[in-house]
N, C-alpha and C positions, 0 to 999 in steps of 0.2 A: 459742594461750594466748586470744587474744584472739577468734578466731571459735566456740572453744568455751564459752567464758565468759560472752562479752558478746555475746548476739542483736542481729544489725542491725533496725533500726526506721526507718522516716521518719514525721515529721506528717502526715497525710493532704492537707494545705493544698500538699506541697511542687509540685507540678506548676502549679500557679496563681503560687507562692510564685517559680519562677524564672522565670514570664513577667515577672511585676512588678518586680524586680529588675532583669531585662537593660532594661527600660524605664523604671527609676530612674534606672539607671546613662546610660543615652543620654539622658534628661531635663536631667540634673544636667551632662552634658557631662564625667562621669568619664571614659571612654574614648573616644576614636575611633569612631564608628558603624562602621566596618569591622570593627575590632578585636572591638568587643562583636559581630556576628554571628558570626564566623571562631573566636571563643575563649571569648565569657561562660560558655556551658553547660558546654565539655569544664573549666573550671578549677574547676568544682562548688564554687565557693563555697554559695548556696544549699543543697547537700545538705549541705554541714557542720553549718548550724544547722540543718536539716530535722532531722537525725538526731540534734541535742542537746536543743533544746527544746522536748521531747512535750510535750503538754496544754497549752499558751501557745495563749491566744485568736489568731485569724488577723492580727490587726490588731498583737499584740503582737510574733509572730513575722517580719512583713513589716517590721517598723522594725529587729527586732533583725539580720534578714538583707540589710537594707540599709546599716545599719552596718558589721555583718560585710565586704562587698562594700566600703566606702567605709576601711575598716581596710587591706585589701588593696592597696588603689590607694595610698593614704598610704605603705603600706609601700614600694611600688615609688618613688614619688615621691621618698622617703629616700635609697633605692638609687641612685636615678638621679641624684640631686641629688652625691650622693658621686664616684661614678664620673666625672662629666665636672667636676667640681670646682666647683662651685654656692655655696659657705658664703654668700654673702648671701642668696639665693632661698631657702635652707634657713632661714637664720634671721630672714627675714622671715616664713615661713611659721610656725615655731614659735610667734614670738609671737601672729600672728593666729589659730591656733587656742588657743593660750591663753585668748585676749580671747572668743573665740567660745565656749568650752565655758561658760561664765558669763553670756552675754547671748548665747544664739543667734538670737533673732528679729531685731539689731541687724547681722546678718550672713547672711541669706537670700539676700542680694544682691552680695555682696562679688566681685570685679574676680575674684579667682583662685577658679576653678568647684570646686576641694577644700576651702577655708573654705566657701566656700557650700553645696556637699554634705555636708559636717560637721554646720553650723548645722541643716540641715534634719534629718538623722536623730537628731542630740540632741535636739531641740526635740521630735520625734514621742515617743523615749524618757522624757522628763521628762513626758511626759501622762499615765503609768499609774497611778506611786505619788505618795505625798506629797513635799514641799519637802524632808523629810531624807533621804530616799533621793537625791534630785537632788543634793544637795549631796554626799552620800557618792561618788556616781558621779562628779561632777567633781573631787574630791580627787583621788580613783583616778586619773581620766586625766589631771589635770595632774602625777603624778608619769610616768605612762605617756610623755608627753611630754617631759620630761627626761630619761627613759633613753635616748630616742630619741637626745635630742643628746648622752649621753655618748657613744652608738655612731658619731655622727658624729664625733665627735672622735676616737674611737680606732681607728676607720677611718682617718680622714685620715691621724694620726698612724705609723698600721703597728701599734697599740698591741694585743698578743694577750692580754686580761685571764687573770689565774689562774683554777683552778678555782675557787674559793670567790668570786671575784670575779664569775665568768662565770655563774654560778648565782643571783647574789643580782640581779645586773643583768637575768639571762633572766626570772625573774618578774617585772619591769615589763615589759620590752618585750613578752615574750607574754603580757601585762594580764590576768593570773592572777586579781587580785580583779575585775576588770570584767567578765568572763565569767560568776563565781561573783554578779558583783551580780545580771545579767541572769536569774538562776536566781527573782528573787523577783516582775518583772512577770509573767515565764511562770507562777508559780505563784498569782498576783492577789493576793500580801499580802507587806507590807514584813515581814520579821524583826525583833524587837528585838534590841539590841545582847547582851543576854543568849542568846539562842539562836545568834544569828550568831557569835559568838562562843568559844563554848563549846567546848573540845576535841573532843568528839564529834562536833559539826557541819565542825570548822575542818579536820579532820584530813583525811576523805577529801574534800574541797574542795579542798583542797594536792594530794593526791596525785592528783586525776585531770587537775588543772593541771600538773604536772609532768612525768605520764606523757605528753603530751599535747606540751608542750616538748622533752622530749629524744624523741618519737619521730620528734618534726619534724625534729630535730639529725640523726638516724641517716638519715632521709630524703631531706634535702638538704645532706647534707655534699657529696656530686659537685657540686653545683648552686653552692654557695658558695666550696668550692674552685675551682673554674673562674673566679668570679665577685671572686676574693682577698679574701674573705669574712677576717674575723679573729675573728668571734662565731659559735663551734660549740662544744660541749660537747667533740666528739673533734678540734678545731683546739689547743683549750687543754690538754687532756690529753698532747697529741704536743709542745706548745712546752713547756710548764711540767713536766709528770711525766715526759718521756720515756720516752712510747708508742710503739710503732711504730704506722702508719694500722690497721692490720689490730687490734692489740690495742687501739686507742681505740675501735675500731667494739665490738669484744667488750665494752669496761666500759660502751657507752653501752647496748650489749643486757642486758646483765647488770640494768643500773639500771633499763629500763625492766621488766622482769620482776620486779625486786625491789617497785615502784612496783603491779604491778597484784597479785602478792600482799597486799602490805598491804594496798591498798585493800579488798579482799575481808574482812578481817578488819574495817576500819574501818567498814564499809560495814554488817555488823551491829551493832555498838555504836552507829550513829549511830540504823539503825532503832529501839532499843532505847530512846535517847535521845526519837526523836518518838515511840513510843507513852507514854511518862512524861509528856508534857505534855498529852494528854488526860485532864485532870483532873475532867472531869463536867459543865464549863462549856462552853457555847456557843465562848466565845473559843479556848479549851483544846482545842476540837476541831475551828476551824478551823487553829491553830497546827500540829497535828499533823499534820494531812492537808497543809497547806502544806509544812511540813519532809519529810515523807516523800517528796510529789514533787519537791524540791529535790535531793533523795538519787538519786531515780530517775533523775534526768538527769546527774546527776555519773556514774551507772554507763552512760547513754547515751554519754558524751562518747567514753568508750573505743573504744566501737565506730566512731563515727563518725569523730573523729581517724582512727584506724585507715584505713578503707575512703576518705575523704579522700585521704589521701597516698599510696595505690595504682591511685587512678583519676582525680584531679585531672592535667592538663596543667603545672601549676605545676610539679611536680617530675621531671618527662621530659624531664631536659636532652639524653638521646641520640637526641631528635628534631628538636633544635632547631636549625638552621645557624649558629648560635655559640653556643657553653656557657655565655658570658658574658654573653649578652644574650637575656633570652625575651621571646620574638616577641610576646606581647601588650602589653608597654607601649608607651606614648609616650616613645620615646627623645629626642625633641627638646630642647631647652632653657625647659620649662615652668618658670612662674614669673620667669625671668629678664629678664624685657620692661625 
């Protein structure tokens, strides 16, 4: 379905993007140098962003790609803090990220390289659009940090959320609205609330993100079962709805396919909405073009997510020496100095 309906594209800047993000990860000491050399390109983090934010200026795409790479490293730190029982380190990191989000310039030299790297990437993202967009991004990411804290508690206590609880939490931990917010600097325009919150815009935006989250659940299920995870749609379906593993996988696939079909309908409604914004004024023309660019990139998210999951070493658990320990992570007690 994906390969037929969503042709793959990559931003022309991608080769340089890959090189610069690799350099940035090393400069900010977010991964050990040997792991960057061996694994960074194969993890395909830059491929994911280069296939999504087409049309973005190079500096915008670079800032997004570095932030995205940071996000994956943060996700791995969160996982290792749980696996190694480091609640004090996690609480310290959580507090630092909240404060760095509101004052990134003051945290560029934080002793925790993860916080310093976050401050650097956020400060760059804040440079493209007005303060109102920055405040919205910060508001959305504060909720993401708190959602990660709920995940920490659930995994520590062995709590598998119900399907509905999981779906609500997943929209936050997958950062649905962050990736959607970043469509705007890519298009070069902050969208007014009346446009951004309009059902014709919001519906395809949500569907593109839901597809990504559920497809991720489908592809990461072996990795997460091996790592004693409790946050996966398949795991919730088995635990609370009484499905077998095979039935749960079939149900996730059904939801993924439904997302695709519903998006194709919502996309057409969104494009009609975008056309209606062109009211003969210069502002209307700019707004219409920006919304069309955002909708086009919502579409690109499908193919980018699809290929990422089939090409990234992040999901190739069968090739790992230990299926519960990704070879690209720093497995030491980071943050517990």
